[in-house]
N, C-alpha and C positions, 0 to 999 in steps of 0.2 A: 635666488636666496633660499637657503635651507629652511624648511618648515620647522617651527618651534612650538613647544607646548606653552601654556600660559606662564609657566615659571621661567621660560627662556633658557632652560638648561637641557632638557631631554627632548630629542626630536620626536615628533608625533608618531612617526613610523615605529620608533623604539617602544613607545607606550603601547601601540597596537600589537607589537610583537610580544610584549610581556603579557598582554591580555590573552592573546592566542595560546601562549604557553600555559597560562593559568587554566584556560578552558580545556586544553589538552590533558593537563594533570587531573582535572575534575572528571573528565570522561574516562580516563584510565582507571580511576577509582570506581566508576560506574560499570566497569567491565567492557566499555565500548572502545576496545583497543584500536580497531580500524579507524575510528574517528580521531583518536588521539594521534595516530600516526599521520593522518592527513593534515591535521593542524600543525604538527611539527614540520612537515614538508613545506607548508605554506610559510611558516616562520623562516625556514632556510631560504626560500625563494625571495622573501622580502629582504633578508640580509644580503643576499648576493647582489641585488639590484639597487639597494639604498645605503648600505653601510660604507664607512670610509676605511675600513680595514684593508690592508694592502692586498690580501687575497681576493676580496670582493672587487676592489678597484682593478686588479689584474684581470679578473674574469670579464669585467665589463669592457675592458680594452680589446679583448678578443671578439670583435664584432661578428666575425663569421661563426662564433659559437653562441654568444650572448643573445643576438637577435633571433636566430631560429629557436633557441631555448625559450625565449619570451613568448614567441608565437605559439609554440607547442604547449607551453604552460597554460596560456589563455584558452587554447582549444580544449585541452584536457579538463580545465576547470569548468568550462561550459558543459561538457559531457557529464561530468560528475554532479553538477548542480541538478541536471534533469534526471539523472539515473539514480542518485543516492539521496537527494534531499527533498525536492519539491516537485509538484506537477500541477497542471491545470486541466480541469475536466469541464466539458460542456453538457448541460442537462438537456436531453433531447425530448423528454416527455413529461407528463404531469404525474408520474408514479410516486413522486415524493412530496406532492402538494399536501398541506400548505407550506411545509418547511422549505422546499426548493421548488421553483417553478420552471416550466419549459422556457429555455432561453437564458437561464442563469449560467454564469461562468464562475466556477468555484476553484478555490485554491486548496490543495491538499498536501499534507505532510507525509513523506515517506519515512522520516526519521522516527515518528511516533512508535510504530511497531517494528522498526528495523527495515531498511531497504531490501527489497527482493532483487537479487542480481538478475541481469537479462537472461532469458531462456534461449536466446539465439542471437546471432549478429544483427538480425532485423529489428531487435528491440533496443539497440544502442543508437542514441541520437547521432545524426550526421554520418556515423560510420555505416549505418544501414543503407544509405543511398550509394555510397562507394562500393559496398559489398554486393549490392543488387546489380549495379552496373557491371561489375567485374565477373560475377558468377551467374547472372540470370535469375529470374524469379523462382523457377522450380528448384534449382540447386540450393538457393538461399533458404527457401522454406524448409528444406530437408535437414538443415543444420540445427540441431537442438543440443542444448547444454543441460546438465543436471541442475535440479533446483537447489538453490542455496540462499539463505537469508542472513544478513548481518544483524548483529544485536541492536535493538532499539531501546527506547525509553520505557515502554510498557507493553502489555498485552491488550488486545481488544477488550472493551468493556461493554456492558449492556447500554443501549441507547447511543452508542457511537455511530456517527454517519460514516460509512466505510465505502471506499472505492475498491472494486475487485473485478477480476476478469472471469470469463466463462469460456469453456472449450468451444471452438468453432465460431466464436463471436469476435468481431473486430473492435466493437465499441465496449468501453468499460461500463460496468453497472455501478449505480450508487443507491445503497439501501441502508436501513437502520438495523443494527445488530440487536436482536431481542433475546437470544438465548446463547449461552456459552457452552463449551465442551463439557459433556456430562450432565447437562440440564435435561429434564424431561419437559417437553413442551406439548401443550394441548390447546387447541383453538375451538371454542364452542360459540357458535353464533356471533363470530367476530370478537369475542372476548378471549384474551390470551392468558393462559395459566402457565406459570413456570414452577416446576416442582410442587404442583398442587395449589399454589397460591395465585390468586388473580392479581394482575399488575395493571396499574392505572396508566393510560396512554393519552394524555391531553393533546398530544401532537397528531394523533391519528384522525383521518378523515374518512367518513363513510357516505357513499352516494346512493346506495341502494339498500333495501331491507336486509337485515342480517340473515346470512345463510351459513350452513356448516361448511368449513373449508376442507381441503384435502386431509388435514389433520383434525379429525372430528372427535366427538365425545366418545366414540367407540375405539379410538386408537391413541396410544401414548407413544410418542417418538422420543427416544433418547438421542440427543445430539452426540454423534461419535467423538471420542477423544483418543489421543494416542495411547494404545494399550487396550482399548475397548474391544471385546470379543463378541461377535454375533454369530449365530448359527443359521444355517439355511432354513431351518424350520421356524425361525423367528417370524412373527406376523408382519414385521416391517422389512422383511428380507428384500422385497422388490425395490424399496427406496435405497436400502443399503447396497444392494448389488449394483445399482446404477452409479452410486458414488465410487464403488470399488473399481468399476470398469473405466470410469472417467478420470479419477484422481489418484488412485493408489498405484505405487510402482509394481507391487505384486498383484496378480490376478487370480480369480477363482471362477470355475465354471458354474453357472447357475443351475446346470443340470445335475450337479452332485447333490444328493439328498442327505448325506450324512456329514457334510463338511462344515467347518467353522472358519471364521476369518477374524484376524486381529488388525485393527486399523493402525497405521503408522504415523498419522498426524492428527492434529486437532481440527474440529469443524465448528462452524458458527451458523446460527439460524438467522437469516436476513429477511426483513419485510419492508415493503414500501409504505410510507405514511398514508398514501391514498389507497386504502386497502382493497377497494373494488376496481381499481385500475392499475394493477401492478403485477409484473412478472417477477416473482421472487422465489424464496425457498419453498413456498407451497407448491410450485410447479417443478423446479429443478433440484430441490433438496438442499440440505445444509451446504455451506461453502467451506472448502478446505483452507487452511491457513496459507498454503502455497499459492492460492489465487488472490490473496489480499495484497493490494498495492499501497494503500495509505488511508489516512483519516482526513475527511473533509473538514476544514476549519473555518473558512470565510468565503462569502460571496464577493468576488472581485467586482463584478457589475452584472446587470441584468438587461437582456435585450427586450424584455417585456415592457420596459418603460417605467417600472416601479422604482422608487428610491431605495435601492438595496445595496448601494456601493459599500464595500468593505464590511458588510453585516456579518456578525458572528453567527456561525451555524450551531444550533443546539438541538 
């Protein structure tokens, strides 16, 4: 029996198709062309396998074509969901306590800031295993693609809990964004100042007496932004030069005494809520946008035994 809507006139799959087309049009207006095209492709897929049109029926009768296409479509959809839309992260330490605890499993959205496309075949779910088996670990690790990010709904904001990667680290980092590109951040005895103004942090946890951090009252660090130019003589050159060598496409020699450098991407300053037990931007510097994976939104469940199922992350 064909599934019907409540009115008994329009098939449910047709209503779903109309909804998907509406979402596609909305995202087209938002400038997310890539997502509008994916939704249109999904509508076409539904039409081919559910419509009564003679073209769709003829396609389904070609079982040697329709069956492999269905399997390939399901396989591709699974890869896209993990690559472009959502992800799951495990919290291995207490650096984000009390907001996130060791053993929490969190859900994060890649759509929020726009999905970062894989940097190598090893970052493509399922494909990475096949590629590794066919080419070996060393050759697979040497295949790198240029950085590219698709358009998302918004830019990172202060107090967002962000998932990001770090060079030479296999595990993702989870920290709170406290300063945006162009902000001047200063930390004095565990108090954070942004552009000269003290910010309240009710979520922060301190387990030891207050001490000056690496960004002390004698130093003001401007978080780099795209187009920000710094000179070798800058008092924060040591921090900036590390960022340049790790994250920027162009390089500059620290030995050059009369050089300047213009950053090609935005950076964000990340701190753990458990301030005295966190490896964060105080140690490795601001995080480039190219390293951001997504925004943590909910705790799926917690291995710590606490009732934190589907708790919203704030």
